[in-house]
N, C-alpha and C positions, 0 to 999 in steps of 0.2 A: 504496499498502498504505499503509492507516493505521501509527502508530507505537502497541506495544503499552505500557500503561501493568505494573505490579509489580502487582498484583492480579490479573491478567486471568493471567500465569505463575504465581503462586500458585494461582489456580482450576484449572486445566491439573495440576499436580503434586499439591493436596489431591485431586479426585477419580479421577485417575491413581491414587492411590495408593491409594483405595478400592478402586476397576475391581479394583487386583491382588492387592488383600486377595479377595476376591470368587475371581476367578481360581486364587488361591492356594486357596482353598476347594476351588473345583474339581480341581485337578490332585492332593488328598491321597486321591483317588479311585481314581487308579492305583496298580499294584499294586510292592509295594518295589522299589527295585532301584535303578542308578545314574543313571541319568536323572532319576529323582524327586525324588535328594538334590540333582542339582547342578541344578536348577531350585529348589529349596526351601533351599540353603545363605543363609543370611543376612552380606549382608556390612554390620557394623557403624561407622558414626561417631559418636561422641559430643563433646560439651564442655562442662567442668563438672566439677565442682559449684566456683561462683564465686561467695565467700560478703563478704557487707560488712556490717561487725558498725557500728551505727553508736548503741550503748549503749543506746537508748531503743527502735530496732528491728530486728531481727538479717533478712537477705535471705539467699536462697540461688536464684541462678539454674543449670540445666542444660538441657543439649537434646542427644537424642541421636534416632538418625536408623539402624532396620533396615530394608535393601532387600532382595529377591532378583533374580530372573530374573526371575521372573513379575512384579512388582510394576515391575519397568522397563517390560514390556511395556505395563504394562498404562496406564503413563504415555502410553507415545507411541502406545496404539490414543486416548487420549482426544486430545493433542494433536492426531492425525492427525482424528479427528472434528470437532474445534474446528475447524481448517482446514477442512474441507470443507463445514462450513455454513456459513463467510464467504459 
């Protein structure tokens, strides 16, 4: 088994969230109810904003992620597809 680098896992994460986004748009066609709300309930993580003032230039950095169950399913689906393709 070859050792994977960080770029491989970032690619899976990014492609998985994109697939999860498209799956979420498909779930929006379900009728309203508890099942649809449970699938689309967001779980948010955020860091920042962190400010750096150097008098000449100012930096403000922040990072946020909103995931739902369908996005996590998309990430696992892409990871599984990458494993099958190896």
